[in-house]
C-alpha positions as CSV (number, residue, x, y, z in Angstrom):
1,S,-40.7,120.8,74.8
2,P,-38.2,123.2,76.6
3,P,-34.9,121.7,77.6
4,S,-34.9,120.1,81.0
5,L,-33.6,122.4,83.6
6,S,-32.4,119.5,85.7
7,L,-28.9,120.1,84.3
8,P,-27.0,123.1,85.5
9,F,-27.5,126.2,83.4
10,F,-23.8,126.5,82.3
11,L,-23.9,122.9,80.9
12,L,-27.0,123.6,78.9
13,F,-25.7,126.9,77.5
14,P,-21.8,126.7,77.6
15,F,-21.5,129.9,75.6
16,L,-23.3,131.8,78.4
17,S,-21.2,130.2,81.2
18,P,-19.5,132.7,83.6
19,P,-15.8,132.8,83.5
20,P,-14.1,130.5,85.9
21,P,-13.2,132.0,89.3
22,T,-9.7,133.4,89.5
23,D,-7.5,133.1,92.6
24,G,-4.8,135.5,91.4
25,R,-2.4,132.9,90.1
26,P,-1.3,133.1,86.5
27,A,-2.3,130.4,84.1
28,P,0.2,127.7,83.3
29,P,2.3,128.5,80.2
30,M,1.0,127.4,76.9
31,K,2.8,124.9,74.6
32,G,4.1,127.6,72.3
33,Q,5.4,129.7,75.2
34,Q,7.1,126.6,76.7
35,R,8.7,125.8,73.3
36,R,9.9,129.4,72.8
37,R,11.4,129.5,76.3
38,E,13.3,126.2,75.7
39,E,14.5,127.5,72.3
40,A,15.7,130.7,73.9
41,A,17.5,128.7,76.7
42,L,19.3,126.6,74.0
43,K,20.3,129.7,72.1
44,A,21.6,131.4,75.2
45,G,23.6,128.3,76.1
46,R,25.1,128.3,72.5
47,V,25.9,132.0,72.7
48,L,27.7,131.4,76.1
49,M,29.6,128.5,74.7
50,L,30.7,130.4,71.6
51,T,31.6,133.5,73.7
52,N,33.8,131.3,75.9
53,E,35.4,129.6,72.9
54,L,36.1,133.0,71.3
55,Q,37.7,134.3,74.6
56,R,39.9,131.2,74.8
57,G,40.9,131.7,71.2
58,M,41.8,135.4,71.8
59,E,43.9,134.5,74.8
60,R,45.7,131.8,72.9
61,W,46.3,134.2,70.0
62,E,47.7,136.9,72.3
63,G,50.0,134.3,73.9
64,Q,51.3,133.2,70.6
65,R,51.8,136.8,69.5
66,S,53.7,137.7,72.6
67,A,55.8,134.6,72.4
68,L,56.7,135.5,68.8
69,H,57.5,139.0,69.8
70,R,59.7,137.8,72.7
71,R,61.5,135.4,70.4
72,R,62.2,138.1,67.9
73,E,63.5,140.4,70.6
74,E,65.8,137.7,71.9
75,E,67.1,137.0,68.4
76,R,67.7,140.7,67.8
77,A,69.5,141.1,71.1
78,S,71.7,138.0,70.5
79,R,72.9,139.1,67.0
80,L,76.5,139.9,66.6
81,K,77.1,143.6,67.0
82,P,79.1,145.4,64.3
83,K,82.4,146.9,65.3
84,V,82.2,150.5,66.2
85,V,83.9,152.6,63.5
86,R,84.3,156.2,64.0
87,T,83.1,157.9,60.9
88,S,83.3,161.5,62.2
89,T,86.4,163.2,63.4
90,P,86.6,164.0,67.1
91,P,85.8,167.6,68.1
92,P,88.8,169.8,67.9
93,T,90.6,170.3,71.2
94,P,91.1,173.9,72.2
95,S,94.6,175.1,71.6
96,P,96.4,176.3,74.6
97,S,96.2,180.0,74.8
98,P,99.5,181.8,75.2
99,S,100.0,183.1,78.7
100,K,101.5,186.4,79.4
């Protein structure tokens, strides 16, 4: 006997069912998409944290380098200066010309 048609057609033959009506809204994200989005957010947060840490390290390094440079300059400036010794003879003074 043929199947009873008291049930709706799409329940009797689900492979022939029409697609569900769309209202223009996107479907909710699937599990894999949600997981990838969460993983990407975690990676972005880690990149941000490492970038900030690297920036702080570079600023600290620059500060240490400038402090060392300043200290060396101060040491160089505070060293005892050698006596000035003339090693060259002074330029000859012009001899007075005889006046007539």
